[in-house]
C-alpha positions as CSV (number, residue, x, y, z in Angstrom):
1,M,47.5,-57.1,-4.5
2,N,51.0,-58.9,-4.8
3,F,52.0,-61.6,-2.2
4,Y,55.4,-62.9,-2.1
5,Q,57.9,-64.5,0.5
6,R,61.4,-63.7,0.9
7,K,64.4,-64.6,3.0
8,L,65.3,-61.7,5.4
9,D,68.1,-61.9,8.5
10,N,67.6,-65.9,8.5
11,L,64.0,-65.4,9.2
12,N,61.2,-66.0,7.0
13,H,58.8,-63.4,6.4
14,I,55.6,-62.9,4.2
15,F,55.2,-59.6,2.9
16,V,51.8,-58.7,1.8
17,V,52.1,-55.6,-0.7
18,E,49.2,-53.4,-1.9
19,N,49.3,-50.6,-4.7
20,L,47.3,-47.9,-3.1
21,D,47.9,-45.6,-6.2
22,S,50.9,-45.0,-8.5
23,S,53.3,-43.7,-6.0
24,T,51.9,-45.5,-2.8
25,Q,52.2,-48.9,-1.5
26,S,51.0,-50.6,1.8
27,I,53.1,-53.4,3.0
28,N,52.1,-55.7,6.0
29,V,54.6,-58.0,7.2
30,F,53.6,-61.4,8.7
31,D,56.1,-64.2,10.2
32,I,56.0,-67.6,8.3
33,S,53.1,-68.6,10.8
34,G,50.9,-66.1,9.5
35,M,51.3,-63.9,13.0
36,W,51.3,-60.1,11.7
37,I,54.3,-58.1,12.6
38,Q,54.2,-54.5,11.2
39,H,52.9,-52.2,8.7
40,I,55.2,-50.3,6.2
41,M,53.8,-47.4,4.1
42,D,56.5,-46.4,1.1
43,K,55.7,-43.2,-0.9
44,D,57.8,-42.1,-4.0
45,I,59.0,-38.6,-3.5
46,D,60.6,-38.1,-6.9
47,S,62.4,-40.4,-9.1
48,N,65.6,-40.6,-7.0
49,S,63.9,-40.9,-3.4
50,F,60.9,-42.2,-1.4
51,S,59.6,-42.4,2.1
52,R,59.3,-45.4,4.3
53,Q,56.8,-45.1,7.5
54,I,57.2,-47.8,9.8
55,G,54.8,-47.4,13.0
56,N,55.3,-43.6,14.3
57,V,58.8,-43.6,12.4
58,C,59.2,-42.0,8.8
59,F,62.7,-42.6,6.9
60,Y,63.4,-40.6,3.9
61,I,65.8,-42.8,1.6
62,N,67.7,-41.8,-1.7
63,R,70.4,-43.9,-3.4
64,N,73.0,-42.7,-0.9
65,G,70.7,-44.1,1.9
66,I,68.5,-42.3,4.7
67,Y,68.8,-38.6,4.3
68,K,66.0,-37.6,7.0
69,K,63.9,-39.3,9.6
70,D,60.6,-37.9,11.5
71,I,59.2,-39.3,14.5
72,Y,55.4,-38.6,14.8
73,T,53.9,-38.2,18.3
74,K,50.4,-37.3,19.1
75,F,49.9,-35.5,22.3
76,P,46.9,-35.9,24.4
77,H,45.1,-32.7,25.2
78,I,45.2,-30.9,28.7
79,Y,41.6,-31.3,29.6
80,P,39.7,-34.7,28.8
81,N,36.3,-33.6,28.2
82,K,34.3,-36.0,30.6
83,I,31.5,-33.6,31.5
84,S,29.2,-33.0,28.7
85,G,26.5,-35.2,30.1
86,L,26.7,-33.5,33.3
87,L,26.2,-30.0,31.8
88,N,23.2,-31.1,30.1
89,R,21.8,-32.7,33.3
90,L,22.0,-29.2,35.1
91,T,18.8,-27.7,35.0
92,Q,18.9,-24.6,37.5
93,P,21.5,-22.6,39.2
94,N,22.7,-23.3,42.8
95,N,20.5,-21.4,45.2
96,K,22.3,-22.6,48.3
97,I,23.9,-19.0,48.8
98,G,24.4,-16.6,51.6
99,T,26.2,-13.8,52.7
100,L,28.1,-12.8,56.0
101,D,29.5,-9.6,57.2
102,I,31.5,-8.1,60.2
103,E,31.2,-4.2,61.2
104,T,34.4,-3.2,63.2
105,Y,35.9,-0.4,65.2
106,N,39.5,0.9,65.7
107,I,41.5,1.0,68.7
108,D,45.2,2.1,68.1
109,K,45.0,0.8,64.4
110,V,43.8,-2.4,65.4
111,A,40.2,-3.5,64.4
112,Y,37.5,-5.3,67.0
113,S,34.3,-6.7,65.5
114,Y,31.3,-5.6,67.1
115,A,28.5,-6.8,65.1
116,I,28.0,-9.7,62.4
117,G,25.5,-11.0,60.6
118,F,24.6,-13.4,57.8
119,Y,21.6,-13.6,55.2
120,V,19.9,-16.6,53.3
121,K,17.1,-15.3,51.1
122,G,14.2,-14.7,53.3
123,D,16.1,-15.0,56.8
124,L,18.3,-12.3,58.3
125,Q,20.2,-13.0,61.4
126,C,22.3,-10.2,63.0
127,F,24.2,-10.2,66.2
128,Y,25.7,-7.3,68.3
129,I,28.6,-7.4,70.9
130,D,27.5,-8.0,74.2
131,E,28.6,-6.1,77.6
132,N,31.5,-7.9,78.0
133,K,33.0,-6.7,74.5
134,N,34.2,-10.2,73.5
135,S,34.4,-10.1,69.6
136,D,35.4,-13.9,69.4
137,N,31.8,-14.8,71.5
138,L,30.0,-12.6,69.1
139,I,31.6,-14.6,66.0
140,I,30.9,-17.9,67.5
141,R,27.2,-16.9,68.3
142,C,27.0,-16.1,64.5
143,L,28.9,-19.2,63.4
144,D,26.4,-21.4,65.8
145,G,23.2,-19.9,64.3
146,M,25.1,-20.8,60.6
147,L,25.9,-24.4,61.1
148,V,22.3,-25.8,61.4
149,E,20.6,-28.3,58.9
150,K,18.9,-25.7,57.1
151,Y,22.1,-24.3,55.9
152,N,24.0,-27.2,55.6
153,G,26.3,-27.2,52.5
154,Y,25.5,-23.5,51.9
155,T,28.1,-21.2,50.1
156,F,28.2,-17.8,52.1
157,Y,30.1,-15.1,50.5
158,V,31.8,-12.3,52.1
159,H,33.1,-9.3,50.5
160,N,36.5,-8.9,51.1
161,L,37.1,-11.9,53.0
162,H,40.9,-12.7,52.1
163,K,42.0,-9.3,53.3
164,F,39.7,-8.5,56.3
165,D,36.8,-10.8,57.9
166,V,38.8,-14.1,57.6
167,Y,41.0,-12.8,60.3
168,F,38.5,-12.1,62.7
169,I,36.7,-15.7,61.8
170,I,39.9,-17.7,62.2
171,H,40.9,-15.9,65.7
172,A,37.5,-16.7,67.0
173,L,37.9,-20.4,65.9
174,I,41.2,-20.9,67.5
175,K,40.1,-19.3,70.6
176,V,37.0,-21.4,70.9
177,D,39.1,-24.3,70.0
178,S,41.1,-23.9,72.9
179,V,38.4,-24.2,75.4
180,Y,36.1,-26.9,73.2
181,P,38.4,-28.9,71.3
182,N,37.3,-30.3,68.0
183,K,33.8,-28.4,68.1
184,Y,34.7,-27.1,64.6
185,Q,36.8,-28.5,62.0
186,F,38.5,-26.0,59.6
187,K,42.2,-26.3,59.7
188,D,42.5,-28.6,56.9
189,N,39.4,-27.0,54.8
190,I,41.6,-23.6,54.0
191,V,42.4,-22.7,50.4
192,Y,45.1,-20.0,50.1
193,R,46.0,-17.9,47.0
194,D,49.5,-16.3,47.3
195,G,49.4,-16.7,50.9
196,D,45.9,-15.1,51.4
197,I,42.9,-17.2,52.5
198,I,40.1,-17.2,49.8
199,S,37.9,-20.0,51.2
200,I,37.4,-22.0,54.3
201,K,35.0,-24.6,55.0
202,I,33.9,-24.9,58.7
203,S,32.1,-28.1,60.2
204,T,30.5,-29.1,63.5
205,K,28.8,-32.2,64.7
206,I,25.3,-32.0,66.2
207,N,23.8,-35.1,67.7
208,G,26.0,-37.3,65.7
209,K,25.5,-35.6,62.5
210,T,27.8,-33.1,60.6
211,Y,26.6,-29.8,59.1
212,S,29.2,-27.5,57.2
213,I,29.4,-24.1,55.3
214,K,31.9,-22.6,53.2
215,L,32.9,-19.0,53.1
216,V,34.2,-17.6,50.0
217,D,35.5,-14.1,49.0
218,S,32.9,-12.2,46.6
219,L,35.6,-9.8,45.7
220,L,37.7,-12.2,44.2
221,L,34.7,-12.9,41.7
222,L,33.4,-9.4,41.4
223,Q,36.3,-7.0,41.8
224,S,34.3,-4.0,42.7
225,S,33.1,-2.2,45.7
226,L,29.6,-3.4,46.8
227,D,28.0,0.1,46.2
228,K,29.3,0.1,42.6
229,L,28.0,-3.5,42.4
230,C,24.5,-2.5,43.4
231,K,24.4,0.0,40.9
232,T,25.7,-2.3,38.0
233,F,23.2,-5.0,38.9
234,N,20.4,-2.9,39.5
235,T,19.6,-4.4,42.9
236,N,16.6,-3.7,44.8
237,V,18.3,-2.9,47.8
238,K,21.3,-0.2,48.0
239,K,24.1,0.6,50.2
240,T,23.5,3.1,52.9
241,Y,25.5,5.8,54.5
242,F,27.1,5.1,57.9
243,P,29.4,6.9,60.1
244,Y,32.1,4.5,60.4
245,T,34.6,6.5,62.1
246,F,32.3,7.6,64.7
247,V,32.4,3.9,66.5
248,N,34.7,3.5,69.3
249,K,34.5,1.0,72.3
250,H,33.0,3.7,74.5
251,N,30.1,4.6,72.7
252,L,28.8,1.1,71.5
253,W,25.5,1.7,73.0
254,Y,25.2,5.3,72.1
255,S,21.7,6.9,71.8
256,G,20.8,10.6,70.6
257,N,21.0,12.8,68.2
258,K,23.0,11.5,64.9
259,P,26.7,12.0,64.5
260,D,28.2,15.3,63.3
261,I,28.4,15.7,59.6
262,E,32.4,15.3,59.6
263,Y,31.6,11.6,60.4
264,Y,29.5,11.1,57.2
265,K,31.6,13.6,54.9
266,D,34.0,10.8,53.3
267,V,31.3,8.1,53.2
268,I,28.8,10.3,51.1
269,S,31.6,11.6,49.2
270,K,33.0,8.6,48.0
271,S,29.4,6.9,47.2
272,I,28.9,10.2,45.0
273,E,32.1,9.8,43.2
274,D,31.1,6.4,42.4
275,E,28.1,7.6,40.7
276,N,28.9,10.7,39.4
277,E,32.3,11.2,37.5
278,D,31.9,15.2,37.4
279,F,31.6,15.3,41.5
280,E,35.4,15.0,41.6
281,N,36.3,18.2,39.3
282,M,33.3,20.4,41.4
283,D,34.9,23.2,43.8
284,E,34.7,22.5,47.5
285,C,31.8,24.4,48.0
286,E,29.4,22.7,45.5
287,K,30.7,19.0,47.1
288,M,29.9,20.2,50.3
289,S,26.3,21.6,49.2
290,I,25.7,18.2,47.8
291,I,26.8,16.4,50.7
292,T,24.9,18.5,53.2
293,D,21.9,17.9,51.4
294,I,22.0,14.0,51.7
295,Y,23.1,14.6,55.3
296,D,20.2,16.7,56.2
297,K,17.9,13.8,54.9
298,I,19.2,11.6,57.7
299,P,16.6,11.8,60.8
300,K,18.5,13.7,63.6
301,E,16.9,12.5,66.7
302,N,16.5,9.2,68.4
303,W,19.5,8.1,66.6
304,S,20.9,4.7,68.1
305,L,24.2,3.3,66.9
306,K,23.0,-0.4,67.6
307,D,19.8,0.2,65.5
308,E,21.9,1.9,62.7
309,T,24.7,-0.7,62.6
310,L,22.3,-3.6,62.6
311,S,20.2,-1.6,59.9
312,Y,23.1,-1.1,58.0
313,L,24.8,-4.4,58.2
314,G,21.4,-6.2,57.2
315,N,21.0,-3.7,54.2
316,D,24.7,-4.8,52.9
317,L,24.1,-8.7,53.5
318,I,20.8,-8.2,51.6
319,S,22.5,-6.1,48.8
320,L,25.5,-8.5,48.4
321,H,22.9,-11.3,48.2
322,N,20.9,-9.8,45.2
323,V,24.1,-9.3,43.5
324,M,25.4,-12.7,43.8
325,E,22.1,-14.1,43.0
326,K,22.2,-12.3,40.0
327,F,25.6,-12.8,39.1
328,I,25.2,-16.7,39.7
329,T,22.0,-16.8,37.7
330,S,23.9,-14.8,34.6
331,I,26.4,-17.3,34.4
332,F,24.0,-20.3,34.8
333,I,21.7,-19.0,31.8
334,N,24.8,-18.0,29.7
335,Y,27.0,-20.8,30.1
336,H,25.3,-23.3,32.0
337,I,27.6,-23.7,34.7
338,H,27.6,-23.3,38.7
339,A,29.8,-20.2,39.5
340,T,29.5,-21.3,43.1
341,K,32.2,-23.8,42.3
342,S,34.8,-21.0,41.4
343,L,36.7,-19.3,43.9
344,T,38.2,-16.4,41.7
345,I,37.1,-14.9,38.4
346,S,39.9,-16.2,36.7
347,S,39.1,-19.6,37.8
348,L,35.6,-19.2,36.7
349,S,36.9,-17.9,33.3
350,M,39.0,-20.8,33.0
351,D,35.7,-23.2,33.9
352,I,33.7,-21.1,31.3
353,Y,36.2,-22.1,28.6
354,L,37.3,-25.5,29.1
355,K,33.5,-26.5,29.7
356,R,31.9,-24.4,26.9
357,F,34.3,-23.5,24.2
358,Y,37.3,-25.5,24.6
359,D,37.7,-27.9,21.3
360,N,40.3,-30.7,22.7
361,N,43.1,-29.2,20.7
362,I,45.6,-27.9,23.1
363,P,48.4,-30.3,23.8
364,L,49.7,-31.5,27.1
365,I,53.2,-32.3,26.8
366,K,54.3,-35.2,29.2
367,Q,57.6,-36.3,27.0
368,K,60.3,-34.5,29.4
369,S,62.6,-34.4,26.5
370,I,60.3,-32.8,23.9
371,Y,59.0,-30.4,26.9
372,N,62.6,-29.3,27.8
373,N,63.6,-28.8,24.1
374,I,60.4,-26.6,23.6
375,K,61.1,-24.8,26.8
376,Q,64.7,-23.8,25.8
377,S,63.4,-22.2,22.9
378,Y,61.3,-19.6,25.0
379,Y,63.2,-16.5,26.0
380,G,60.2,-13.8,27.1
381,G,60.5,-10.4,25.9
382,I,63.9,-9.0,24.7
383,T,64.4,-5.2,24.4
384,E,67.9,-4.3,23.1
385,V,68.8,-0.6,21.9
386,Y,72.0,-0.4,19.6
387,K,72.0,3.4,18.8
388,P,70.2,5.2,21.9
389,Y,69.8,8.6,19.9
390,G,67.1,9.8,17.3
391,K,65.4,13.0,15.9
392,N,61.5,13.4,15.3
393,L,60.8,9.8,16.6
394,L,57.3,8.5,16.7
395,Y,57.1,6.3,20.1
396,Y,54.5,3.3,19.9
397,D,53.1,1.1,23.1
398,V,52.0,-2.0,22.0
399,N,49.1,-3.4,24.1
400,S,47.2,-7.0,24.4
401,L,49.6,-9.0,22.4
402,Y,48.4,-12.2,24.5
403,P,44.9,-11.9,23.2
404,Y,46.1,-11.0,19.5
405,A,48.3,-13.8,19.6
406,A,45.6,-16.1,20.9
407,L,43.4,-15.4,17.9
408,N,46.2,-17.0,15.4
409,N,46.3,-20.4,14.8
410,M,47.6,-22.3,17.8
411,P,49.9,-25.5,18.2
412,G,47.7,-28.7,17.6
413,L,48.2,-32.1,19.0
414,N,50.3,-33.6,16.4
415,C,54.1,-33.5,16.7
416,V,56.9,-34.1,14.3
417,Y,60.6,-34.8,15.5
418,T,62.7,-34.2,12.6
419,D,66.4,-35.6,12.5
420,N,68.1,-34.1,9.3
421,I,70.6,-36.7,8.9
422,N,72.3,-35.9,5.2
423,S,70.0,-33.0,3.9
424,N,70.8,-30.5,1.9
425,I,71.0,-27.0,4.5
426,G,69.3,-25.0,1.8
427,D,66.4,-27.4,1.6
428,I,66.1,-27.4,5.4
429,I,66.2,-23.5,5.9
430,N,63.5,-22.9,3.2
431,N,61.0,-25.0,4.7
432,L,61.5,-24.1,8.6
433,F,58.7,-24.3,10.8
434,G,58.8,-25.4,14.4
435,F,61.6,-25.6,17.3
436,Y,65.0,-26.4,16.0
437,Y,68.3,-27.2,17.7
438,C,70.9,-24.8,16.0
439,K,74.7,-24.2,15.9
440,I,75.1,-20.6,15.0
441,K,78.0,-18.5,13.6
442,T,77.6,-15.1,12.8
443,N,79.2,-12.9,10.3
444,N,80.7,-9.2,10.7
445,G,77.5,-7.2,9.5
446,Y,75.1,-9.2,12.4
447,L,73.4,-7.4,14.8
448,G,72.7,-9.3,18.0
449,L,69.0,-10.6,17.8
450,L,69.0,-14.3,18.7
451,P,69.4,-14.8,22.6
452,H,71.5,-17.0,24.5
453,R,71.4,-18.2,27.9
454,T,74.4,-17.9,30.0
455,N,75.0,-18.3,34.2
456,N,74.4,-14.6,34.1
457,G,71.2,-14.2,32.1
458,L,70.0,-13.6,28.7
459,I,72.9,-12.0,26.2
460,Q,72.6,-11.3,22.4
461,P,76.3,-12.4,21.2
462,L,78.1,-12.6,18.2
463,G,80.5,-15.3,17.4
464,E,79.7,-19.0,17.5
465,F,77.1,-20.2,19.9
466,E,74.0,-22.7,19.9
467,G,70.7,-23.5,21.7
468,W,67.1,-24.2,20.7
469,Y,65.2,-21.5,18.7
470,F,61.5,-21.3,17.4
471,S,61.7,-20.8,13.3
472,E,59.5,-17.8,13.2
């Protein structure tokens, strides 16, 4: 180690130099009082040039002065992993789940609810419309049964909440709010996606204590019909057949012979198609024979619409609960994650990735200048046809490029901004990798492959232009 003192800009500095190897020197700079100022690292490149790194800046120097400058930046990663301890403490899946469903009939293409129910393991409660045919009161009766201490904090899954059931529930809540203000708190607890309500938390106060439940759309987690899901998850309870189109406002208390086969035909047919792919290719006689066999097994006499509705509703509630219970347990066993915290399959997938597979290597670019420069180098997919004519052509369709690209090496957390001050252009071009600001001049044989942004969109021009581009 060498020690020496030297005058620099009229200030006294002490340079402590350590030769790390034959080409590298570590230099620590102190003021005359011994206070450390900075660290310098010099490294020989060849006999005519060397690099000098001061902090996060590296200068490349030859006999003519500085010919290149690199600025090193380390980005934070997008998801600081602060939950590993929590994951290790999870011992069982969240079993505070239930299901909810509404049955409706149509009048002039407008739906009205006439039955509703919910199910929590071991407890099935179904409600049928009263003689006043007030759908809103029906729904409030159900919510009153759910907003009690034993179901406080439960997540209730509703299959197709965002496209159907939620509108009946919101309508009933608004109606009751006009009569009993602040009985239910829900307006600030609605989660939207693309304009649709995908989750709603409903709360109420009873004797000074707050009870709340959350309604979530199971269809956004498991995007298939309930009938198919029951088969996929091999549930104990299966969906049954119900004549939806038979129901109207005049026969809500019908009792007698079972409805005609015409009311069952579409329901049975759809269920068979889901289970048997060959059914669609059968002729009409074969199809009708199978449908008739199933229809004939339904008891003919003493058929009650109310009893059949409540039985069908309860069956659906238990079926969906069995599906969700198996799904949530499977996610917990395989990934040690509570699926009840996710509202969609995409958010669940992201949660699994971030908590179980993410290795802290995807950068979060907070510096606006760097972000904007890189962003300008992305132009999207470009397809140009230069000679729209050909013979004996082969056509190729490329699928799944995003997953393919994700298997390749991805950007890391370390970034270098290079300013090629006086570099030889040949040296630069031969070692390109990264995002570059380029001034481009095309020759006569150039095909317009590089995109260029204008106020009217992307073009692939000839001539002179400039912009940001990715080297690859």
